[in-house]
C-alpha positions in Angstrom: 52.3 -124.3 -220.9 50.3 -121.3 -220.0 50.4 -119.9 -216.6 47.4 -119.9 -214.1 47.3 -115.9 -214.5 46.5 -116.1 -218.1 43.9 -118.9 -217.7 41.9 -118.0 -214.6 41.3 -114.4 -214.4 37.8 -113.3 -215.7 38.2 -109.8 -216.8 35.1 -107.5 -216.6 36.2 -104.2 -215.5 39.1 -101.8 -217.2 41.1 -101.8 -214.0 41.5 -105.6 -213.9 42.7 -105.8 -217.4 45.2 -102.9 -216.4 46.4 -104.8 -213.7 47.8 -107.6 -215.9 50.6 -105.1 -217.3 53.7 -105.8 -215.5 56.7 -104.0 -214.9 60.2 -105.3 -215.9 63.2 -103.0 -214.6 66.1 -102.4 -216.6 64.7 -103.5 -219.9 65.9 -102.8 -222.7 68.5 -100.8 -221.0 69.6 -100.3 -217.4 67.4 -97.5 -216.0 64.2 -98.1 -218.1 61.3 -99.4 -216.4 59.5 -101.5 -219.2 55.7 -102.2 -219.0 55.2 -105.6 -220.3 51.6 -106.2 -221.9 51.9 -109.6 -222.8 50.1 -110.9 -219.9 47.0 -108.6 -220.8 47.3 -109.8 -224.5 47.3 -113.4 -223.1 43.9 -113.1 -221.7 41.2 -112.9 -224.5 38.8 -111.1 -222.0 41.3 -108.5 -220.8 42.3 -107.7 -224.3 38.6 -107.4 -225.5 38.0 -104.9 -222.4 40.9 -102.7 -223.6 39.7 -102.8 -227.3 36.1 -101.8 -226.3 37.6 -99.1 -224.1 39.6 -97.6 -226.6 36.8 -97.6 -229.0 34.6 -95.6 -227.0 33.4 -92.4 -228.7 35.3 -93.3 -231.9 32.8 -92.4 -234.8 33.3 -90.7 -238.1 36.7 -92.1 -238.5 38.2 -93.6 -241.7 41.2 -95.4 -240.4 43.2 -96.6 -237.3 46.8 -96.1 -237.5 49.4 -97.9 -235.4 53.0 -97.7 -234.9 55.3 -100.6 -235.1 55.3 -102.9 -233.4 53.0 -103.0 -230.2 50.7 -100.3 -231.5 49.8 -102.7 -234.4 48.3 -105.2 -231.9 46.1 -102.6 -230.5 45.4 -100.5 -233.7 44.6 -103.3 -236.0 42.2 -105.1 -233.3 40.6 -101.8 -232.8 40.1 -101.2 -236.7 38.6 -104.5 -237.1 36.2 -103.7 -233.9 34.9 -100.6 -235.3 35.1 -101.9 -239.0 37.5 -99.4 -240.6 40.9 -99.8 -242.4 44.2 -100.0 -240.6 47.4 -98.2 -241.7 50.6 -99.5 -240.6 53.4 -96.9 -239.6 56.8 -98.8 -239.6 60.2 -98.4 -239.1 62.4 -97.2 -242.1 62.9 -99.9 -244.9 60.0 -102.2 -244.0 57.1 -100.7 -246.3 57.5 -101.8 -250.0 55.9 -98.9 -251.9 56.7 -95.0 -251.9 56.7 -93.6 -248.2 56.9 -90.5 -246.4 59.6 -90.6 -243.4 59.8 -88.8 -240.0 62.7 -88.9 -237.7 62.0 -89.0 -234.0 63.5 -89.3 -230.6 62.8 -92.2 -228.1 63.4 -92.3 -224.3 66.7 -94.2 -225.0 67.7 -93.3 -228.7 66.2 -92.1 -232.1 64.6 -93.9 -235.1 62.7 -92.9 -238.3 59.3 -94.1 -239.0 57.6 -94.3 -242.5 54.1 -94.5 -244.1 52.8 -95.3 -247.6 52.2 -92.1 -249.5 48.9 -93.8 -250.9 47.8 -95.0 -247.3 45.1 -92.8 -246.8 43.0 -90.2 -249.0 43.2 -86.5 -248.5 40.5 -85.2 -246.1 40.1 -88.7 -244.4 40.0 -88.9 -240.6 42.6 -91.1 -238.6 42.9 -92.2 -235.1 46.4 -93.1 -234.1 46.7 -95.8 -231.4 49.8 -97.0 -229.5 50.6 -98.8 -226.3 52.5 -96.4 -224.5 52.9 -92.6 -224.5 56.4 -91.9 -223.2 58.4 -89.0 -224.5 55.9 -88.4 -227.4 58.6 -88.5 -230.2 57.0 -91.6 -231.8 53.3 -90.1 -231.7 54.5 -86.7 -232.9 56.2 -88.3 -235.8 53.2 -90.6 -236.3 50.9 -87.1 -236.5 53.2 -85.6 -239.0 53.2 -88.7 -241.2 49.5 -88.9 -241.5 49.2 -85.2 -242.1 51.8 -85.6 -245.2 49.1 -87.8 -246.8 46.5 -85.3 -246.7 44.4 -86.9 -243.8 43.6 -85.4 -240.5 44.4 -86.9 -237.2 41.3 -86.9 -235.0 42.7 -88.2 -231.9 45.4 -90.1 -230.3 44.6 -93.1 -227.9 47.2 -95.0 -225.8 47.0 -97.9 -223.4 49.6 -96.3 -220.9 50.7 -92.8 -220.4 54.2 -92.1 -218.3 53.5 -88.8 -217.0 57.0 -87.9 -215.8 58.2 -88.2 -219.5 56.1 -85.5 -220.3 55.1 -86.9 -224.0 51.7 -85.3 -223.9 53.2 -81.9 -223.2 55.5 -82.3 -226.2 52.7 -83.5 -228.5 50.6 -80.3 -227.4 53.4 -78.0 -227.9 53.5 -79.1 -231.4 49.8 -79.8 -232.1 47.9 -77.6 -229.4 44.5 -78.7 -230.5 45.3 -82.6 -230.4 42.7 -84.8 -228.4 44.9 -87.4 -226.5 43.3 -90.2 -224.4 45.2 -92.7 -222.2 43.5 -95.6 -220.5 46.1 -95.5 -217.5 48.5 -92.9 -216.2 51.6 -94.0 -214.7 
C-alpha cells in the first residue's frame, strides 16, 4: 500500500522535491538525525527533478561515481541521464576484481571503501555523487580512490549537506581546488 504523500504530490520545483526528505531522530544511533530520502525516491517526479538538477552544467565528463549504498541510487540515475558510465565505489570486500582501498571516518565510526583498479582510464574526468555530505570522510576517500586510478575528479555533487559537521571544510583542506555542489544545505 502506497501512502497518499507518494501518490498525490506533483513535483515541479526543486524545493518541493527536497521537502519530501524526512528527518528520523536517533537513527542509526542515539544522537544522530537521519535524513530519510525514501519518500523522495518513491515519487518519480521528485526523483526526476533531483536528477535533472544534479546534472546541470555537467558536461565533458566520462563517468559518474557513487558511494555505497545511497550514492549508487543518484549516481547511476545521473549517469544514465547524461549518458555516461557509472562507477561503483563499494565497501571493502564487495568488488570481485583487483581494487584500491581507502579508509575513512564517519560521523559515527570508520570504514573502508574500494574501487576497481581498472574502473576508469587515466586522464578521464569523473563526477562523484552522494546523498549527504556530513563529515567529508566518505567523499575524501572516494576522491583518493578515483585519483589512484589515474582519473581526475571534476566535481562533487550532493543532495544534502549538513553544514554543522564541516565536511566541505575537510574536503577543501585536502583538495583546495575541488568544486563542491549541494542541492540543499541543512
